[in-house]
N, C-alpha and C positions, 0 to 999 in steps of 0.2 A: 591718189598716187598709186596707181596700179602697176606701173612699170618703171624701169630705170630710165626710159626715154624721157619721161616727164618729170623726173626727179633731178633737180639741179644741185643737190648736195654732192660733195666730193666723195669718191670711193675711198675705201680704207687705204689703198695704195697711194692715193693723192693727198691724204690727210694724216701724215705720220704723227705719232705721239710727241709731245713736248719733251725736250731733252731732260727736263727736270722731273718728269713723271716717274714715280717710284712705287706707287701703290695702285694695283689693279683690283677692283672690287667686283665680284661676280654676283649678278642678280638674275633670278629665274622668274619668268612670268608663266603661271600655270592656270588651269581652269578647264572647264568642259569644252566640247566642240562648239565652235562658232561664237564664243563669248567676246572676242575682240583682242586676243593676244597679239596676233600679227599686226593688227591696226595700231595697238599701243606702241609696239616697238618701232613701227614705221613713223609714228607721229613724233616721237621724242628723240630719236637717234640724230646725232649731229652729222653722221656720215650716211651715205646711201646704204640702207640696211641690206644684209644678206638674208634671203629667205629661201625656203625649199617648198614653196607652194606648188602643188600639182593640180591639174584639172581633175575633178571627180568624174569617174566613168561608171558604166553599168557594172563593172567588176565589184564595186563596193556595195551593190544592192544586197540586202539581207545580212550584211556584215556591219556597216556603219549606220548608226541611228541619226538621220538628218532631220527628223521631225521638228526639232527645236530651232532649226535654221533652214527653212525650206528654200530660200532664195540663194543659198550659198553654192557656188560652183567650183571652188578650189579649196584645198586643204593642205595644211603643213604636214610634211611627211618625215621631217627630221627635226629642225629647229630654225628659229629666226635669230638673227644676231644684229645688235646695234651697239653704239658706243656714245657715251656722254662724258665730256671732260668737266670735272667739278672745279678743280683749281690747278695750279701749276704742278701739284704732286699727285693728285688723286683722279682716277678715271673709273667710271662705271662701265662694265660690260654687261649687256642685257641679252639674255637667252630666252626666247619664247618657245615653250614646250608644245608639242603636238597634242591636240585635245582628244583625238579618237582613241577608243579603248585599245585597238590593235597596236597602237604605238606607245602605250604606257610603259612597255619594257625599257624605253629610253629614258624615262624620268629619273631613275636613281642615278644614272650616269650624269645627267644634266645637273642634278643636285650636288654632285661631288664638288667640294670646294666652294660652294655658294655661300656668300655672306648672309643672304636672306632671299625672300621670295614675295611676289605679289600674286594673290589669288584673285582672278577676275571672276565675277559672278553675274549671271543674268537672273534678276529676281523672278522672272517668269518660270525658271527651271532651276531652282536653288539646289536640288538634289544632285545635279551634275557636278557640283563642286565638292561633294563629300569626299570623293577618293583623293583629290588633290590635297585636301587638308589632312586626311589620314596619313598620306605618304610623308608630308612635311613634318607632321608630329612624330612619325616613326623615325625620321632622319634627324629629328631635333633641330630642324631648320626654322628659324624665326621668320614670321611673315606678317603682312597686313592683308586685309580683304577689301577689295574695291568693287562696288556695284556699278557695272557699266550701264549707261543710260539707254536701255532698250524699252523703257516704260515698265509697266507692271505696278501692282498696287502695294506690294510689300514694303513696309517702312524699314529703316535701318535696324531698329531694335527687333523687329520681327525676323529679319534676316539673321541677326545675331543669335536669336533663340533657335531658329531652324537649323543653323550650323553648329549649335552648341559651342559657341566660341568662348574662350576664356575672357573675362572682363578686361584683361590687359592687352588683348589683340586689337589694334586699331581697325576700325571699320568706317569706310567713307564712300561717298558717291564719286563717280568720275564719268567723263566722256572720253573714251579711248581715242577718238578722232582728234581731240584737241591737245596740242603740245603742252599748253599751260596746265590743263587738267592732269595729263600724264605726269608732268613734272611735280605737281602737287602730291600725287600718289608716291612717287619715288622719294621725295623729301620726307614724307610721312614714314616711309620704310626706313630710310637712313637714320632719322631721328629716333625711331623705335629701337633700332639696333644699338645706337649710341646709348640710349637710356638703359637698355638691358645690360650693356657692358660696364657702365659706370655706376649703376644703381639709380641715377636720376639725372635728367638733363636740366640745365638752367631754363627758366621760363622763356619761351619764344626762341630758344637757340638749340642747335644741335651741332653735328660735325659739319653741316653745310654753312660755311662762314658767310657773313654778309657780302663779302666781295667776290664770292664764287661766281664763275661763269655759268654754272648750272642754275 
């Protein structure tokens, strides 16, 4: 789904919020360059996502480290935006942060007002995610970590050790191209946030109700 031409989802203007919506929940997707942040937002958004992808040019040579994603030809230069309706009252707003170091100054602004975050990780280059986790912890923003399926031999527990994650931080596998997989990550985040707010979530349940459209 590389362009709006092949995307049959409605635009934001053509898909207004329900009149009963009264809670907007902001979620940020962060991680290193080329880990799949734009892909995840595109996969899961119910509306045609807004993105600020630009073609990479020779001007970035010597500035951007593209060795981890040699086939990548575009990059996010501001943020991606998508939307998911949970139920009649709640809607998630997804913001995908740019991954390249020269755009990191935007992150703190994107984190402002965020309920929580998803840190996407490529297990072949785990160190690329350290900065994202450091910033989230500094902002005291709760998060989950999702290992996008690029291959790589590191097991989840090895990723947890490498990132020095608190035992309470959820860590899971995902395929950012799959809407179902991306939804699973979002549900894990929402239920993690609910558990943190209430002290404990009932087994198998969180704030995502069984009848939710999400």
